[in-house]
C-alpha positions as CSV (number, residue, x, y, z in Angstrom):
1,M,-6.7,2.1,26.5
2,N,-9.6,0.3,28.0
3,T,-12.6,0.6,25.6
4,T,-14.7,-1.7,27.7
5,Q,-15.0,0.8,30.6
6,E,-18.6,2.1,30.9
7,T,-19.0,5.7,29.8
8,T,-21.8,8.2,29.2
9,E,-22.0,10.1,26.0
10,T,-20.6,13.6,26.3
11,T,-23.2,16.2,25.5
12,I,-22.9,19.5,23.6
13,D,-24.0,21.3,26.8
14,E,-21.2,19.8,28.8
15,L,-18.6,20.9,26.1
16,S,-20.1,24.4,26.0
17,E,-19.7,24.8,29.7
18,I,-16.1,23.8,29.6
19,Y,-15.2,25.9,26.5
20,D,-17.2,29.1,27.1
21,K,-15.4,30.8,24.3
22,N,-17.3,28.7,21.9
23,P,-21.0,29.7,21.8
24,Y,-23.6,26.9,22.0
25,E,-25.1,27.8,18.7
26,N,-21.8,27.1,16.9
27,Y,-22.1,23.4,17.6
28,E,-23.7,20.9,15.3
29,T,-25.0,17.6,16.3
30,I,-23.4,14.7,14.4
31,S,-23.6,10.9,14.7
32,Y,-20.6,8.9,15.8
33,E,-20.0,5.2,15.1
34,D,-18.4,4.8,18.5
35,P,-19.7,7.3,21.2
36,K,-17.5,5.7,23.9
37,Q,-14.4,6.5,21.9
38,V,-15.5,10.1,21.4
39,D,-16.1,10.5,25.1
40,L,-12.6,9.2,25.8
41,I,-11.1,11.7,23.4
42,V,-13.0,14.6,25.0
43,D,-11.9,13.4,28.5
44,I,-8.3,13.5,27.4
45,I,-8.6,17.0,26.0
46,K,-10.1,18.2,29.3
47,E,-7.5,16.4,31.4
48,N,-4.6,17.9,29.5
49,D,-6.2,21.4,29.1
50,W,-5.1,21.5,25.5
51,D,-6.0,24.7,23.6
52,I,-8.0,23.1,20.8
53,E,-10.7,24.5,18.6
54,V,-13.3,22.1,20.0
55,T,-16.1,23.5,17.8
56,K,-14.2,22.6,14.7
57,I,-13.6,19.1,16.0
58,I,-17.2,18.6,17.0
59,K,-18.3,19.8,13.5
60,N,-15.8,17.9,11.4
61,I,-14.3,14.9,13.1
62,T,-14.9,11.7,11.1
63,H,-13.8,8.1,11.4
64,S,-11.1,7.1,9.0
65,E,-12.8,4.7,6.5
66,N,-11.1,1.8,4.8
67,I,-12.0,2.4,1.2
68,N,-9.7,0.0,-0.6
69,K,-8.8,-2.8,1.8
70,Y,-7.2,-5.0,-0.8
71,Y,-5.1,-2.5,-2.8
72,D,-1.6,-4.0,-3.0
73,D,-2.5,-6.1,0.1
74,Y,-2.4,-2.9,2.2
75,P,-5.4,-1.3,4.0
76,Y,-5.9,2.3,2.8
77,Y,-7.6,5.1,4.8
78,K,-9.0,8.1,3.2
79,P,-7.4,11.5,3.8
80,I,-8.6,13.9,6.4
81,T,-10.0,17.2,5.1
82,D,-7.6,20.1,4.8
83,D,-9.4,22.4,7.3
84,L,-8.7,19.9,10.1
85,I,-4.9,20.0,9.6
86,T,-4.4,22.8,12.2
87,Q,-0.9,21.8,13.3
88,K,1.6,20.9,10.6
89,M,4.8,19.1,11.2
90,N,6.8,20.6,8.2
91,S,8.8,17.4,7.9
92,D,11.7,17.3,5.5
93,I,10.9,13.7,4.7
94,L,7.1,13.9,4.1
95,N,5.6,16.0,1.3
96,E,2.4,18.0,1.9
97,E,0.1,15.2,0.7
98,Q,1.8,12.6,2.9
99,E,1.6,14.8,5.9
100,K,-2.1,15.2,5.4
101,E,-2.4,11.4,5.1
102,I,-0.4,10.9,8.3
103,H,-3.1,12.8,10.3
104,T,-5.7,10.3,9.2
105,I,-4.1,7.4,11.1
106,L,-3.1,9.2,14.4
107,P,-5.3,8.8,17.5
108,Y,-8.1,11.4,17.3
109,Y,-6.9,13.4,20.3
110,L,-3.4,13.8,18.6
111,R,-4.6,15.1,15.3
112,Y,-5.2,18.7,16.5
113,V,-2.2,19.3,18.7
114,K,1.2,20.9,18.1
115,S,4.1,18.6,17.0
116,N,7.8,19.2,17.7
117,L,10.8,17.6,16.0
118,L,12.8,15.8,18.7
119,Y,15.4,14.1,16.5
120,K,16.7,14.2,12.9
121,M,19.4,11.9,11.9
122,T,21.0,14.2,9.2
123,I,21.2,17.0,11.8
124,D,21.8,15.2,15.1
125,G,23.9,12.4,13.9
126,C,23.2,8.6,13.7
127,S,24.1,7.6,17.2
128,F,21.5,5.5,19.1
129,N,22.6,7.2,22.3
130,T,21.7,10.6,20.8
131,F,18.3,9.3,19.7
132,Y,17.5,7.9,23.2
133,H,18.7,11.1,24.8
134,K,16.5,13.3,22.5
135,A,13.5,11.0,23.0
136,E,13.8,10.9,26.8
137,G,10.6,11.8,28.7
138,Y,8.4,11.9,25.6
139,N,5.4,9.7,24.9
140,N,3.2,9.8,21.8
141,T,5.9,10.0,19.1
142,L,5.9,9.4,15.4
143,L,8.9,7.8,13.8
144,I,9.5,8.6,10.1
145,I,12.2,6.8,8.1
146,K,13.4,7.3,4.5
147,D,15.5,4.6,2.8
148,E,17.9,4.6,-0.1
149,R,15.1,3.9,-2.6
150,G,13.0,6.8,-1.4
151,N,10.5,4.7,0.5
152,I,9.0,6.3,3.5
153,F,7.6,4.3,6.5
154,G,7.7,4.1,10.3
155,G,5.7,3.7,13.4
156,Y,3.7,5.4,16.2
157,N,4.9,4.7,19.8
158,C,2.6,5.7,22.7
159,E,5.5,5.3,25.2
160,E,9.0,6.6,25.7
161,Y,11.8,5.1,23.7
162,S,14.3,3.8,26.3
163,K,16.8,1.0,26.8
164,E,15.6,0.8,30.4
165,H,12.5,-1.1,29.4
166,K,12.8,-4.8,30.2
167,G,11.8,-6.6,27.0
168,F,8.9,-5.4,24.9
169,F,6.8,-2.4,25.8
170,G,4.0,-0.2,24.5
171,R,0.2,-0.6,24.1
172,G,-2.4,-1.5,21.5
173,E,-2.4,2.1,20.2
174,N,1.0,1.5,18.6
175,F,1.0,0.9,14.8
176,L,3.2,0.7,11.7
177,Y,2.7,2.5,8.4
178,T,4.2,2.9,5.0
179,F,4.0,5.2,2.0
180,Y,5.7,2.5,-0.2
181,N,6.3,4.1,-3.6
182,E,3.4,6.5,-3.3
183,N,1.6,9.3,-1.3
184,R,-1.1,7.1,0.1
185,V,-0.6,5.9,3.6
186,H,-1.1,2.2,4.5
187,V,-1.5,1.6,8.2
188,F,-1.2,-1.6,10.3
189,Y,-2.8,-1.4,13.7
190,A,-2.1,-3.8,16.5
191,T,-4.0,-7.0,16.1
192,G,-4.0,-8.1,19.8
193,D,-2.3,-11.5,18.9
194,N,0.6,-10.6,21.1
195,D,1.9,-7.5,23.0
196,N,5.4,-7.3,21.3
197,Y,4.8,-3.7,20.4
198,V,8.2,-2.0,20.7
199,Y,11.7,-3.2,21.7
200,C,14.8,-1.1,22.4
201,D,18.4,-1.9,23.3
202,N,21.9,-0.9,22.3
203,D,21.7,-2.6,18.9
204,N,18.1,-2.5,17.9
205,I,15.0,-0.3,17.8
206,A,12.1,-2.5,16.7
207,F,8.3,-2.7,16.3
208,G,6.4,-6.0,16.4
209,C,7.7,-9.5,16.6
210,S,6.8,-13.0,15.6
211,G,9.3,-15.8,16.2
212,D,12.7,-14.3,15.5
213,S,11.5,-11.5,13.1
214,F,10.6,-7.9,13.7
215,G,7.9,-6.0,11.8
216,L,10.4,-3.1,11.6
217,C,13.9,-3.2,12.9
218,L,16.5,-0.4,12.8
219,K,20.0,-1.7,13.4
220,K,22.7,0.0,15.6
221,D,23.3,3.7,14.8
222,F,20.7,3.7,11.9
223,E,23.0,2.2,9.3
224,K,20.4,-0.2,8.0
225,G,17.2,-2.1,8.8
226,Y,14.6,-4.6,7.7
227,S,10.9,-5.3,7.8
228,K,9.1,-8.6,8.0
229,E,5.5,-9.7,8.3
230,V,4.6,-10.3,11.9
231,D,1.4,-11.2,13.8
232,T,1.6,-8.1,16.1
233,F,0.5,-5.8,13.3
234,E,-0.3,-8.2,10.4
235,N,1.8,-5.9,8.3
236,S,3.3,-6.4,4.9
237,I,7.0,-5.6,4.3
238,L,7.1,-1.8,4.8
239,N,9.9,-1.1,2.3
240,G,8.7,-3.6,-0.2
241,S,11.9,-5.7,-0.2
242,T,13.0,-8.8,1.8
243,E,16.6,-7.7,1.4
244,G,16.3,-4.9,4.0
245,F,17.2,-1.3,3.5
246,Y,19.8,1.4,4.1
247,I,18.6,4.4,6.1
248,I,18.9,7.9,4.5
249,D,17.2,9.9,7.2
250,V,15.1,9.4,10.4
251,E,12.9,11.9,12.1
252,L,11.2,11.6,15.5
253,W,8.2,13.9,16.2
254,E,6.5,14.4,19.6
255,L,2.7,14.8,19.4
256,G,0.9,16.8,22.0
257,N,3.3,16.3,24.9
């Protein structure tokens, strides 16, 4: 995503012309911290012709705010308001509060679109081949993992999971997150220190890399995995243990494809 590209701020009049079903008087003017980012979101909505309640977005969209940066060494982002959760995932792993929190860390243009369960380990089996087959052709996916201690964590991938990639792939939108022992989400966005976002082969599905360590690594056929601190995301250990973890369940959700 090129945030340096020169853009002009999208006006309420332009939005009203595109979405005639929403009368002009329903819009409210609000201030954005980053108008260029908002323009990008609107452009993506137009380009994909998504059926989204634009009025509600214009009225209520807000930047996630880091309100407790040093809590347990994890950044914490405040929850999005209930009325903005228009498309629920109904995950078997996440509870209702955790699902609300997940929406706060997604790219804005993916918070208001339908999600679809592509893969679930306890239903589809633990084969990597099955996972890759189910993920084929899908960008913008959320990976949710539950370990044997009940910890929940995962990552967002803006590109397709595939063994056909040569080396690392992905973009700066990719991130890691954790609900380590609680309902509050802690997110680790890409730092720009390197572009080792995602790696896939027959034996590993991994996010982030520094030296010979991955930020999150799932071993062949989802038997176990580990998390290390890496420069790619400046993340803490997602499961809270340097000894790794055993995987109880995995879900992969598509977002707005």
